[in-house]
C-alpha positions as CSV (number, residue, x, y, z in Angstrom):
1,M,0.0,0.0,0.0
2,A,1.6,3.2,-1.2
3,A,1.9,6.3,1.1
4,L,2.4,9.9,0.0
5,Y,3.9,12.9,1.8
6,Q,4.9,16.5,1.3
7,L,7.8,18.6,2.5
8,P,6.9,21.7,4.5
9,G,8.3,23.9,1.7
10,D,6.1,22.2,-1.0
11,N,3.1,24.2,0.1
12,L,2.6,27.1,-2.3
13,A,-0.5,28.3,-0.5
14,A,1.5,29.2,2.7
15,G,1.4,32.9,3.1
16,V,-0.9,33.5,0.2
17,T,-4.1,35.3,1.1
18,P,-7.0,34.2,-1.1
19,T,-9.8,36.5,-2.2
20,V,-13.5,35.8,-1.8
21,S,-15.1,34.9,-5.1
22,T,-18.6,34.0,-4.0
23,G,-20.3,34.1,-0.7
24,S,-19.5,36.4,2.3
25,I,-16.7,35.8,4.7
26,D,-17.2,36.1,8.5
27,A,-15.0,39.0,9.6
28,A,-14.1,37.2,12.8
29,Y,-12.7,34.3,10.7
30,P,-11.0,35.9,7.7
31,A,-9.8,34.1,4.5
32,A,-6.2,34.6,5.6
33,N,-6.8,31.9,8.3
34,I,-6.9,29.2,5.6
35,T,-3.2,29.5,4.8
36,D,-1.7,30.3,8.2
37,G,-0.5,26.8,9.1
38,N,-3.0,26.4,11.9
39,P,-6.0,24.1,11.1
40,A,-7.7,24.9,14.4
41,K,-8.1,28.6,13.3
42,P,-10.5,28.3,10.3
43,A,-11.8,30.7,7.7
44,K,-15.6,30.8,7.8
45,F,-18.3,32.0,5.5
46,T,-21.6,33.4,6.8
47,G,-23.6,30.9,4.8
48,A,-23.6,27.4,3.4
49,A,-21.8,28.2,0.2
50,G,-18.7,30.2,-0.9
51,S,-15.5,30.1,-2.9
52,L,-12.0,31.4,-2.6
53,V,-9.5,32.3,-5.4
54,F,-5.8,31.8,-5.1
55,D,-3.6,33.9,-7.4
56,F,-0.1,32.4,-7.7
57,G,1.2,35.1,-10.0
58,A,2.0,32.8,-12.9
59,A,0.7,29.5,-14.2
60,K,1.4,26.7,-11.7
61,A,1.2,23.0,-12.6
62,M,-0.5,21.8,-9.4
63,R,0.0,18.2,-8.6
64,F,-1.2,17.8,-5.0
65,V,-4.1,19.7,-3.3
66,A,-5.5,19.0,0.1
67,V,-8.2,20.5,2.4
68,F,-8.0,20.1,6.2
69,N,-10.6,20.4,9.0
70,H,-13.7,21.4,7.1
71,S,-17.4,21.5,7.5
72,C,-18.2,20.9,3.8
73,S,-20.4,18.4,2.1
74,A,-18.9,19.2,-1.3
75,I,-15.6,20.8,-2.4
76,T,-14.6,21.5,-6.0
77,L,-11.2,22.6,-7.3
78,Q,-11.1,24.8,-10.4
79,G,-8.3,26.3,-12.4
80,N,-8.3,29.1,-15.0
81,A,-5.9,31.4,-16.9
82,S,-7.9,34.5,-15.7
83,D,-9.9,35.4,-12.6
84,A,-13.2,34.7,-14.4
85,W,-15.2,31.6,-13.4
86,G,-18.2,31.4,-15.7
87,A,-16.6,28.4,-17.5
88,P,-13.3,27.5,-15.8
89,S,-10.8,25.5,-17.9
90,F,-10.4,22.9,-15.2
91,S,-12.9,21.6,-12.6
92,Q,-12.7,18.5,-10.4
93,A,-14.6,17.6,-7.3
94,F,-12.9,16.2,-4.2
95,S,-14.1,12.9,-2.8
96,I,-15.6,13.8,0.6
97,L,-16.1,11.1,3.3
98,A,-18.8,11.5,5.9
99,A,-17.6,13.2,9.1
100,R,-16.1,11.0,11.8
101,E,-18.0,10.0,14.9
102,D,-16.3,12.6,16.9
103,G,-17.6,15.3,14.6
104,F,-14.3,16.1,12.8
105,S,-13.8,15.7,9.1
106,F,-11.6,13.5,7.1
107,N,-9.2,15.6,5.0
108,P,-9.7,15.2,1.2
109,W,-6.9,15.5,-1.2
110,Q,-6.3,15.2,-5.0
111,D,-3.3,13.8,-7.0
112,L,-3.4,15.9,-10.2
113,T,-0.4,14.3,-11.9
114,V,-2.9,13.2,-14.5
115,P,-4.3,15.4,-16.1
116,A,-1.5,17.8,-15.0
117,P,-3.4,21.1,-15.1
118,S,-1.4,24.4,-15.1
119,Y,-3.1,27.7,-14.3
120,R,-2.3,31.0,-12.6
121,Y,-5.7,31.2,-10.8
122,W,-7.1,28.4,-8.7
123,R,-10.4,28.4,-7.0
124,L,-11.9,26.2,-4.2
125,V,-15.7,26.1,-4.2
126,F,-17.3,25.0,-0.9
127,T,-20.8,23.8,0.0
128,A,-21.9,22.8,3.5
129,A,-25.1,21.8,5.3
130,S,-25.0,25.1,7.3
131,I,-21.8,27.2,7.6
132,V,-18.8,26.7,5.4
133,A,-15.6,26.5,7.6
134,V,-12.2,25.4,6.4
135,G,-9.1,25.1,8.6
136,E,-6.3,24.9,6.1
137,V,-5.4,24.2,2.5
138,W,-2.3,22.9,0.7
139,F,-1.2,23.4,-2.9
140,S,1.9,21.7,-4.2
141,L,3.7,21.2,-7.5
142,T,5.0,17.8,-6.3
143,V,3.7,14.4,-5.4
144,R,6.1,12.4,-3.2
145,T,6.0,8.7,-2.5
146,W,7.0,7.7,1.0
147,P,10.4,6.1,0.8
148,N,9.6,2.6,2.0
149,S,7.2,0.2,0.3
150,A,7.0,-1.9,3.5
151,L,5.5,1.0,5.4
152,N,2.9,-1.0,7.3
153,S,5.2,-3.6,8.8
154,G,5.1,-3.1,12.5
155,G,3.6,0.4,12.3
156,T,0.9,1.6,14.7
157,T,-1.8,4.3,14.6
158,G,-3.6,5.9,17.5
159,E,-6.0,8.7,18.5
160,S,-5.9,10.9,21.6
161,H,-9.1,12.5,23.1
162,P,-8.0,14.7,26.0
163,V,-10.2,15.2,29.1
164,V,-9.8,17.1,32.3
165,E,-10.5,14.8,35.3
166,Q,-10.9,15.6,39.0
167,R,-11.9,13.3,41.8
168,T,-13.8,14.2,44.9
169,R,-12.9,13.0,48.3
170,A,-15.5,10.3,47.9
171,G,-13.7,9.1,44.7
172,V,-16.3,10.4,42.3
173,A,-14.6,11.2,39.0
174,L,-15.7,14.5,37.4
175,L,-14.8,14.5,33.7
176,Y,-14.7,17.5,31.4
177,D,-14.5,16.6,27.7
178,G,-11.7,18.3,25.8
179,L,-13.9,18.2,22.7
180,T,-11.0,17.4,20.3
181,T,-9.2,14.5,18.8
182,T,-5.7,14.2,17.4
183,R,-4.3,11.2,15.5
184,S,-0.8,9.8,15.3
185,I,1.1,7.1,13.4
186,K,4.3,5.4,14.2
187,V,6.3,4.5,11.1
188,P,9.1,1.9,11.5
189,Q,11.6,2.2,8.6
190,T,14.3,-0.2,7.3
191,T,16.3,2.2,5.1
192,V,18.6,1.8,2.2
193,D,20.8,4.7,1.1
194,T,18.1,6.3,-1.2
195,D,15.4,6.0,1.5
196,R,17.8,7.4,4.1
197,A,18.5,10.5,2.0
198,A,14.8,11.2,1.5
199,L,14.1,10.8,5.3
200,A,17.0,13.0,6.1
201,T,15.6,15.7,3.8
202,L,12.2,15.4,5.5
203,W,13.8,15.8,8.9
204,R,15.9,18.8,8.0
205,S,13.2,20.5,5.9
206,S,10.7,20.2,8.9
207,H,13.4,21.5,11.3
208,G,12.7,18.5,13.5
209,R,9.2,19.0,14.7
210,A,9.0,22.8,14.1
211,K,7.3,22.7,10.7
212,P,4.2,20.7,9.7
213,F,3.9,18.6,6.6
214,V,1.4,16.3,4.9
215,F,1.2,12.6,5.2
216,V,-1.2,10.3,3.3
217,R,-1.1,6.8,4.8
218,D,-3.3,5.1,2.2
219,T,-3.7,6.5,-1.3
220,T,-7.1,4.6,-1.7
221,I,-8.7,6.7,1.0
222,A,-9.6,10.4,0.8
223,D,-7.9,11.4,4.0
224,A,-4.6,13.2,4.5
225,M,-3.0,14.2,7.7
226,L,-1.3,17.5,8.5
227,V,1.4,16.4,10.9
228,R,4.5,17.2,12.9
229,L,7.3,14.9,13.8
230,A,6.8,13.9,17.5
231,S,10.4,14.3,18.6
232,T,13.1,16.9,18.2
233,R,15.7,14.2,18.0
234,E,16.3,11.8,15.1
235,T,17.7,8.4,16.0
236,L,19.1,5.9,13.4
237,K,20.0,2.3,14.5
238,F,22.8,0.8,12.5
239,S,23.0,-2.8,11.5
240,V,25.1,-4.9,9.1
241,N,22.4,-5.4,6.4
242,A,20.1,-2.3,6.8
243,D,19.7,0.7,9.1
244,T,16.4,1.2,11.0
245,E,14.6,4.1,12.5
246,T,11.1,4.9,13.7
247,L,9.3,8.1,13.0
248,T,6.2,9.1,14.9
249,L,4.0,11.6,13.2
250,E,1.4,13.6,15.3
251,E,-1.5,15.3,13.7
252,L,-2.0,19.0,14.3
253,S,-5.0,19.6,16.5
254,P,-8.1,20.6,14.7
255,G,-9.3,22.5,17.8
256,L,-13.0,22.4,18.6
257,P,-15.5,20.9,16.2
258,F,-17.6,23.3,14.1
């Protein structure tokens, strides 16, 4: 089962402030929130539909696009040579999974290697049952395959749902729900030289755990994770035949559900 990832610097949307194309944005949750690197601080519209345009200054051949922490029932990616959307040259809907049992969304993504569209202007069109809210987006010119085909051997996944717990003198537990969930994945690697170089590039590009990046564990599922490395230290175990290391990836918190 193939896995994909992105380097922190792959994200062309970082620092780009999109403009509102349709709908009305909530002034308390501006469009700039969608590219600030924090999926817990969303951009919100005042209604159930809206769209944002990203101007990248010149034609960009996007290959990977993802949307994180959203309230949407439908999302469509469009591309055009001009900021006019009556008949965009490219239009493709994301596959949207139903929200998880804890109320949070799965994070849809698209691999655009085929048909390889290239446009200056890109638009995301959102539809929701009530209010459109989106925590973060990612646009990239590159699709990267995780450097180990045996990714699942010995790996583990987990979820953390924090609570605040207090006990009375009588031993009664008083629990306060933290109302959020974060996911993690532990990835054991047996590395050859080419794999090792790619993992070293990931480690250095993310400055340890300072910068987030994207990880897609299963390319058959419409769910990406915006993650950080769990540790500030990288450890490689040497052996005669192959070196090994284990990377633990922690999902950035989505904050409170919409």
